[in-house]
C-alpha positions as CSV (number, residue, x, y, z in Angstrom):
1,M,-18.1,-21.0,6.2
2,V,-18.8,-18.8,2.9
3,L,-17.7,-15.7,5.3
4,D,-14.3,-17.3,5.3
5,A,-14.5,-17.8,2.0
6,L,-15.5,-14.1,1.5
7,R,-12.4,-13.0,3.4
8,D,-10.0,-15.4,1.9
9,A,-11.4,-13.5,-1.3
10,M,-11.0,-9.7,-0.2
11,R,-7.5,-11.3,1.0
12,A,-6.2,-11.6,-2.7
13,V,-6.0,-7.3,-2.7
14,M,-4.3,-7.4,0.9
15,P,-0.3,-6.7,1.4
16,G,1.4,-9.9,0.5
17,P,4.0,-11.7,2.2
18,V,6.9,-9.2,0.7
19,E,5.0,-6.1,1.4
20,T,4.5,-7.3,4.8
21,S,8.1,-7.8,5.6
22,L,8.8,-4.4,4.5
23,L,5.9,-3.2,6.7
24,R,6.8,-5.3,9.5
25,A,10.4,-4.0,8.9
26,C,8.9,-0.2,9.3
27,L,7.0,-0.7,12.0
28,L,7.8,-3.2,15.0
29,P,10.7,-2.5,17.4
30,G,13.4,-4.3,17.9
31,D,14.5,-7.7,17.0
32,A,10.9,-8.2,15.1
33,G,11.7,-5.3,13.0
34,R,15.2,-6.3,12.3
35,E,13.9,-10.3,11.1
36,A,11.5,-8.5,9.1
37,W,14.1,-6.2,7.3
38,E,16.3,-9.5,6.9
39,R,13.4,-11.5,5.3
40,F,12.8,-8.7,3.3
41,E,15.8,-8.3,1.5
42,R,16.2,-11.7,1.1
43,E,12.5,-11.7,-1.2
44,S,13.5,-8.2,-2.6
45,G,16.7,-8.9,-4.5
46,D,18.5,-5.2,-5.4
47,L,17.4,-2.9,-3.0
48,R,18.9,0.7,-4.1
49,E,17.1,-0.4,-7.4
50,L,13.6,-1.0,-6.2
51,F,13.6,2.4,-3.9
52,R,15.5,4.4,-6.5
53,A,13.0,3.4,-9.7
54,D,9.6,2.1,-7.8
55,H,7.0,4.9,-8.2
56,G,4.9,3.3,-5.9
57,S,4.0,2.5,-2.2
58,R,7.9,1.2,-1.8
59,K,9.7,4.5,-2.3
60,R,6.9,6.7,-0.7
61,L,8.1,4.7,2.0
62,G,11.7,5.3,1.9
63,P,11.9,8.1,5.1
64,L,10.3,5.4,7.2
65,V,12.2,2.6,6.2
66,A,15.6,5.0,7.0
67,S,13.9,6.1,10.1
68,A,13.6,2.3,11.3
69,L,17.0,1.1,10.3
70,R,18.6,4.1,12.5
71,R,15.7,3.3,14.9
72,N,16.4,-0.6,15.2
73,A,20.3,-0.6,14.4
74,I,19.9,-2.3,11.2
75,P,23.6,-2.2,9.2
76,A,22.5,-1.4,5.2
77,D,24.2,-0.9,2.1
78,P,25.9,2.1,1.6
79,A,24.1,2.4,-1.9
80,L,21.1,1.9,-0.4
81,L,21.7,4.1,2.4
82,T,22.3,6.8,-0.2
83,V,19.1,6.3,-1.7
84,L,16.9,6.7,1.1
85,R,19.2,10.0,2.2
86,T,18.2,11.3,-1.1
87,S,14.3,10.2,-0.4
88,H,14.4,11.6,2.6
89,L,16.1,15.1,1.6
90,R,13.2,15.2,-1.6
91,E,10.6,14.5,1.3
92,E,11.6,17.4,3.5
93,L,11.7,20.0,1.0
94,R,8.7,19.0,-0.6
95,A,7.1,18.8,2.9
96,E,8.0,22.6,3.6
97,I,6.2,23.5,0.4
98,Y,3.4,20.8,1.9
99,C,2.8,22.5,5.3
100,S,2.8,26.3,3.5
101,I,0.0,25.6,1.4
102,L,-1.8,23.9,4.6
103,S,-1.5,26.8,6.3
104,E,-3.0,28.8,3.4
105,V,-5.8,26.8,3.2
106,L,-6.7,27.1,6.4
107,D,-6.4,30.7,6.6
108,S,-8.7,31.0,3.7
109,L,-11.1,28.6,5.5
110,D,-11.1,30.5,8.7
111,S,-11.9,33.6,7.2
112,L,-15.5,32.9,6.6
113,D,-15.2,30.6,9.5
114,I,-15.8,27.6,8.5
115,P,-15.0,24.3,10.3
116,V,-12.9,22.1,9.0
117,L,-11.1,19.2,9.6
118,V,-8.1,18.3,8.4
119,L,-8.0,14.5,7.3
120,A,-5.4,11.4,5.9
121,G,-1.9,12.3,5.3
122,A,-2.0,15.8,5.9
123,A,-3.3,15.1,9.7
124,F,-1.1,11.9,10.0
125,G,2.3,13.7,9.1
126,S,2.0,15.9,11.7
127,T,-0.2,13.5,14.4
128,L,1.2,10.3,13.9
129,Y,4.4,10.1,13.1
130,A,7.7,11.7,14.6
131,A,8.2,14.3,12.0
132,P,5.7,15.3,8.5
133,V,8.5,13.7,6.0
134,L,8.0,10.6,7.3
135,R,4.7,10.4,5.9
136,H,4.5,11.5,2.1
137,S,1.0,13.0,0.9
138,H,0.1,14.1,-2.7
139,D,-2.7,16.0,-1.7
140,I,-4.8,17.8,0.8
141,D,-8.1,15.7,2.1
142,L,-10.2,18.2,3.9
143,L,-13.8,17.5,5.6
144,V,-16.5,20.4,5.6
145,R,-20.4,20.2,6.5
146,E,-22.0,19.6,3.7
147,G,-24.2,23.4,3.7
148,D,-20.5,24.6,3.5
149,L,-19.1,23.0,0.7
150,D,-19.8,26.0,-2.0
151,R,-18.6,28.3,0.7
152,A,-15.2,26.6,1.4
153,A,-14.4,26.4,-2.6
154,G,-15.0,29.8,-3.2
155,A,-13.3,30.8,-0.3
156,L,-10.1,29.0,-1.9
157,K,-11.0,30.0,-5.2
158,A,-10.7,33.9,-4.0
159,G,-7.4,32.5,-2.3
160,G,-5.9,32.1,-5.5
161,F,-6.8,28.3,-5.8
162,R,-7.8,26.9,-9.3
163,R,-11.3,24.6,-9.2
164,T,-10.8,21.5,-11.2
165,G,-14.7,20.0,-10.1
166,P,-17.3,20.6,-7.9
167,S,-15.3,19.1,-4.7
168,Q,-11.8,19.7,-5.9
169,L,-9.1,22.6,-6.4
170,E,-5.5,23.2,-7.2
171,H,-2.8,25.6,-6.0
172,Q,-0.6,27.0,-8.5
173,R,2.2,24.7,-7.3
174,A,-0.2,21.8,-8.8
175,L,-1.1,20.2,-5.3
176,P,-4.5,19.3,-5.3
177,V,-7.1,20.0,-2.4
178,N,-10.8,17.8,-2.1
179,L,-13.2,19.1,0.1
180,H,-15.5,16.1,1.3
181,R,-18.8,16.1,3.3
182,R,-18.4,12.6,4.8
183,L,-15.9,10.4,5.9
184,L,-16.8,7.5,3.3
185,P,-18.3,7.8,-0.4
186,S,-20.5,5.2,0.9
187,D,-21.6,6.6,4.3
188,E,-24.9,8.8,2.4
189,A,-27.2,8.0,5.8
190,G,-24.9,7.1,8.6
191,F,-22.5,10.1,8.7
192,S,-23.1,13.2,11.3
193,F,-20.6,15.9,10.8
194,E,-22.0,17.5,14.1
195,A,-21.0,14.2,16.2
196,V,-17.8,13.8,14.4
197,W,-16.9,17.7,14.9
198,S,-18.0,17.1,18.7
199,R,-15.0,14.9,18.9
200,R,-12.4,16.3,17.6
201,R,-8.7,17.0,18.3
202,E,-6.3,20.0,18.3
203,A,-3.2,19.7,16.1
204,D,-0.1,21.3,15.6
205,F,0.6,22.3,12.0
206,A,4.1,24.0,11.4
207,G,2.7,26.1,14.4
208,R,-0.5,26.4,12.6
209,T,-3.4,25.3,15.1
210,G,-5.9,22.7,13.0
211,S,-8.8,19.9,13.9
212,V,-8.6,16.5,13.0
213,L,-10.3,13.5,13.9
214,S,-10.6,11.1,16.8
215,P,-8.3,8.4,16.6
216,G,-11.7,6.0,16.5
217,D,-13.0,8.4,13.3
218,N,-9.6,8.1,11.7
219,L,-9.6,4.1,12.2
220,F,-12.6,4.2,10.5
221,Q,-12.0,6.1,7.6
222,V,-8.8,4.7,7.1
223,L,-10.3,1.3,6.7
224,G,-13.1,2.0,5.2
225,R,-11.5,4.5,2.2
226,D,-8.8,2.6,1.6
227,G,-10.0,-0.9,1.5
228,P,-11.4,-1.6,-2.3
229,G,-9.0,-1.2,-5.2
230,R,-6.0,0.4,-2.8
231,S,-4.9,-1.6,0.2
232,R,-1.9,-3.4,-1.6
233,R,-1.0,-1.0,-4.0
234,N,-0.6,1.8,-1.5
235,L,0.7,0.9,1.9
236,Q,0.8,3.8,3.8
237,W,-2.5,2.6,4.9
238,A,-1.2,0.2,6.5
239,C,1.4,2.5,8.4
240,D,-1.3,5.0,9.4
241,A,-3.8,2.5,11.0
242,W,-1.2,0.5,12.9
243,L,0.0,3.6,14.1
244,L,-3.3,5.2,14.8
245,I,-4.1,1.3,17.2
246,G,-1.7,2.0,19.1
247,R,-3.0,5.5,20.4
248,M,-6.4,3.8,20.2
249,K,-8.1,4.0,24.2
250,E,-11.3,2.2,25.2
251,A,-13.2,5.1,24.1
252,D,-12.1,5.3,20.8
253,W,-12.6,1.9,19.9
254,R,-16.1,2.3,20.7
255,V,-16.6,5.6,18.7
256,F,-14.5,3.1,15.7
257,L,-17.3,0.1,16.2
258,E,-20.4,2.5,16.0
259,Q,-19.2,4.1,13.0
260,V,-18.9,0.5,11.6
261,T,-22.2,-0.3,12.4
262,T,-24.1,2.8,10.5
263,S,-22.1,2.5,7.5
264,R,-21.8,-0.1,4.5
265,A,-18.1,-1.2,5.3
266,A,-17.6,-3.4,8.0
267,L,-16.7,-6.4,5.5
268,W,-13.7,-4.5,4.4
269,C,-12.7,-2.8,7.7
270,W,-13.0,-6.9,9.3
271,V,-10.6,-8.1,6.8
272,M,-8.5,-4.9,7.2
273,L,-8.3,-5.1,10.8
274,E,-7.7,-8.9,10.8
275,Y,-4.5,-8.1,8.7
276,L,-3.6,-5.7,11.1
277,A,-3.4,-8.0,13.9
278,E,-2.3,-11.0,12.5
279,G,0.0,-10.0,9.9
280,L,1.7,-6.6,11.4
281,L,0.8,-7.5,15.1
282,A,-1.1,-4.7,15.7
283,D,-2.6,-4.5,19.2
284,V,-6.6,-5.0,18.4
285,P,-8.4,-6.0,21.4
286,G,-10.0,-9.5,21.2
287,S,-13.5,-8.3,22.0
288,V,-13.3,-5.3,19.4
289,R,-12.1,-8.7,16.6
290,S,-15.3,-10.3,18.0
291,A,-17.5,-7.5,17.6
292,M,-16.0,-6.9,13.8
293,L,-16.5,-10.6,13.3
294,E,-20.4,-10.5,13.9
295,Q,-20.4,-7.2,12.2
296,A,-18.9,-8.6,9.3
297,A,-21.4,-11.8,9.2
298,A,-24.4,-9.4,9.4
299,A,-23.3,-7.6,6.0
300,G,-26.2,-6.9,3.5
301,A,-26.0,-8.6,0.0
302,E,-25.3,-4.9,-1.4
303,E,-22.3,-4.6,1.0
304,R,-20.8,-8.3,0.0
305,D,-20.9,-7.7,-3.4
306,R,-19.2,-4.5,-3.0
307,A,-16.6,-5.8,-1.5
308,L,-16.2,-9.2,-3.8
309,Y,-16.8,-7.2,-6.8
310,A,-13.3,-4.8,-5.7
311,A,-11.6,-7.9,-5.1
312,R,-11.9,-9.2,-8.5
313,A,-11.3,-5.8,-10.4
314,D,-8.7,-5.4,-8.2
315,S,-6.3,-8.3,-9.0
316,G,-5.7,-8.3,-12.1
317,T,-6.0,-11.0,-15.1
318,S,-5.7,-13.8,-12.6
319,G,-8.6,-11.9,-10.4
320,M,-11.2,-14.4,-10.7
321,R,-8.9,-17.5,-9.4
322,Q,-7.6,-15.4,-6.9
323,V,-11.1,-14.7,-5.6
324,L,-12.4,-18.1,-5.9
325,S,-9.5,-20.3,-4.7
326,G,-8.5,-21.2,-0.8
327,S,-12.3,-22.4,-0.5
328,T,-14.3,-25.4,-0.2
329,A,-16.5,-26.2,-3.1
330,G,-19.9,-25.2,-2.0
331,A,-18.5,-21.8,-1.0
332,R,-16.3,-21.6,-4.3
333,A,-20.0,-22.1,-5.8
334,R,-22.0,-19.5,-4.0
335,L,-18.9,-17.2,-4.6
336,L,-19.2,-17.6,-8.9
337,A,-23.3,-17.3,-7.9
338,W,-22.3,-13.7,-6.6
339,L,-19.8,-12.5,-8.7
340,L,-22.3,-13.4,-11.9
341,F,-25.4,-12.6,-10.1
342,P,-25.1,-9.8,-8.2
343,S,-27.9,-8.4,-6.1
344,P,-30.3,-5.8,-7.5
345,G,-29.1,-3.2,-4.9
346,Y,-25.4,-3.4,-6.0
347,M,-26.4,-3.3,-9.8
348,Q,-28.4,0.0,-9.0
349,S,-25.7,1.8,-7.2
350,A,-23.3,0.3,-9.4
351,Y,-25.0,1.0,-12.9
352,G,-27.9,3.2,-12.3
353,S,-31.0,2.8,-14.2
354,R,-28.8,0.3,-16.2
355,G,-28.7,-2.1,-13.6
356,S,-31.5,-4.7,-14.8
357,T,-29.3,-4.6,-18.3
358,M,-26.1,-5.9,-17.0
359,Y,-26.8,-8.9,-15.5
360,L,-26.5,-10.4,-19.0
361,R,-23.3,-8.5,-19.8
362,R,-21.5,-9.4,-16.9
363,L,-22.5,-13.1,-17.8
364,L,-21.2,-12.9,-21.2
365,S,-18.1,-11.0,-20.2
366,Y,-17.4,-13.6,-17.5
367,A,-18.2,-16.6,-20.0
368,T,-15.0,-15.6,-22.2
369,R,-12.8,-16.1,-19.3
370,S,-11.2,-18.7,-17.6
371,L,-12.3,-20.2,-14.4
372,P,-10.9,-22.7,-12.4
């Protein structure tokens, strides 16, 4: 019962009904995609203005929406089609520049024989989608061995990139390049670059070969990375994960489950995988869903508190009500207790040496809010 309450709390930041209709329209074929688009039209009002003025997740999906309308033979308002064509052209021009800069980055690292794995949008545009233009990406994410981090940054700096942080650089066209030493920021103990590297796949980036994660490693990173704080604002994670699931084989699911086991992201991965299976009809094997449920139930107090705090923090001024809604009285009491008195491990990881003094400050903060 408490696990169900945790799931309901974290679902407060999952895509809502309107976002789910849009995602289904983008991803599902045939009648299912057409029906989803009709629901989205009814629920969204002026679509032309929405895709023209929106600066968030919907606008980024413009080229994918246009592709889905063509694929499913869905009639659309000519004014909306004009907006979508403009979005497609803009992304097409951007993708050409993006791929050119990515080639520069890979050439600079290859010159020093630095093993590198292309992550996230840079990888997905070339491996998951029919064309890079269908997957907007506003930066380049790369995984390098921890011992190669400084060498990689130095190689890029020598190639004309400006260093903006310990592991961040920027191209002269203002495209950020992020160097990562593990798949998830919280995965300090369980991550092995060598294991991930041994499972790598080769990909073509506009005529230039590079390495990417295996499907199982990719799905783990998408769900673990894009859970807390981003899942509703950035709908691209759902498209990426849905397409990845369509390519997963039994061995890839084993890799995914092993990665979740050694991480501290089981709760988020479980909630997001359940959303994909139930909300977007992704083909997640029943055995995987059962295994994820067991891992979520076994999650420790620190993982629970990180997930719960992220759900509350990301759902706005009404976040506390959303987190505590839809549960039994006993489950609400447990959730409220965890929110008011997080585990020492969470307080230490979140606040460091100040952790022991933060309980009182949290109590005073929550006391000023209106609770259900």
